[in-house]
C-alpha positions as MATLAB code, in Angstrom:
seq = 'MNDIGIIAPLVFVLIWYALTLIGRALMKPYEKLKLVWCPEMRCPSFVETDAISKGGASVLVKRCLLWPEHKDCKERCVK';
ca = [
    -174.741   74.900 -119.193;
    -178.183   74.497 -120.720;
    -178.787   70.752 -121.072;
    -182.405   71.157 -122.167;
    -181.219   72.430 -125.561;
    -179.456   69.122 -126.155;
    -181.866   66.693 -124.535;
    -185.159   68.048 -125.943;
    -184.322   67.506 -129.665;
    -182.921   64.057 -128.867;
    -186.101   63.047 -127.015;
    -188.236   64.479 -129.833;
    -186.394   62.431 -132.475;
    -186.538   59.259 -130.383;
    -190.285   59.628 -129.839;
    -190.934   60.103 -133.570;
    -188.722   57.110 -134.389;
    -190.646   54.954 -131.886;
    -193.987   56.115 -133.325;
    -192.777   55.259 -136.829;
    -191.803   51.738 -135.754;
    -195.130   51.218 -133.995;
    -197.045   52.501 -137.028;
    -195.193   50.170 -139.386;
    -195.858   47.203 -137.083;
    -199.562   48.014 -136.964;
    -199.824   48.415 -140.762;
    -197.803   45.269 -141.612;
    -200.875   43.054 -142.296;
    -202.165   45.584 -144.821;
    -198.996   45.849 -146.946;
    -200.168   43.044 -149.240;
    -203.442   44.773 -150.098;
    -203.738   46.615 -153.403;
    -206.324   49.179 -154.383;
    -207.909   48.129 -157.695;
    -210.924   49.116 -159.752;
    -213.718   46.543 -159.785;
    -215.275   46.587 -163.273;
    -218.360   44.638 -162.168;
    -219.287   46.849 -159.210;
    -217.799   50.021 -160.751;
    -216.067   51.028 -157.536;
    -212.600   50.712 -155.968;
    -211.782   47.770 -153.731;
    -208.847   46.400 -151.780;
    -207.694   42.932 -152.850;
    -204.997   40.514 -151.732;
    -203.560   38.308 -154.463;
    -201.484   35.152 -154.588;
    -197.786   35.509 -155.310;
    -197.063   36.164 -158.976;
    -195.529   33.126 -160.655;
    -192.619   33.391 -163.093;
    -194.523   31.482 -165.765;
    -196.789   34.420 -166.475;
    -199.923   32.656 -165.258;
    -202.880   34.739 -164.199;
    -202.990   36.046 -160.648;
    -205.761   34.785 -158.367;
    -207.488   36.931 -155.765;
    -207.235   35.550 -152.230;
    -209.332   38.195 -150.467;
    -211.442   41.115 -151.594;
    -213.203   43.866 -149.690;
    -216.397   43.201 -151.682;
    -216.579   39.520 -150.750;
    -218.601   37.475 -149.695;
    -221.481   39.316 -151.406;
    -219.698   39.238 -154.792;
    -217.592   36.085 -154.369;
    -218.449   34.647 -157.797;
    -216.930   37.492 -159.779;
    -214.671   36.917 -162.776;
    -211.691   38.607 -161.009;
    -211.179   40.966 -163.935;
    -209.722   43.552 -161.533;
    -206.297   41.858 -161.590;
    -206.129   40.961 -165.276;
];
């Protein structure tokens, strides 16, 4: 009986599953980042914001790709 026809697809699927899990683990810190348009610099940027409150208050930017050079911006990208 030809066992390679059974084992090869199983190994292939297991390798792709393992690579998917490793990729998700490596990208986990970047899941909170959002791509937004910066109106002051007129270019896209990645930002991380605080959790959105239920009261409807404005969202504050925690980190931005354009900081520290443009730290004193008005944060209009998340309004």
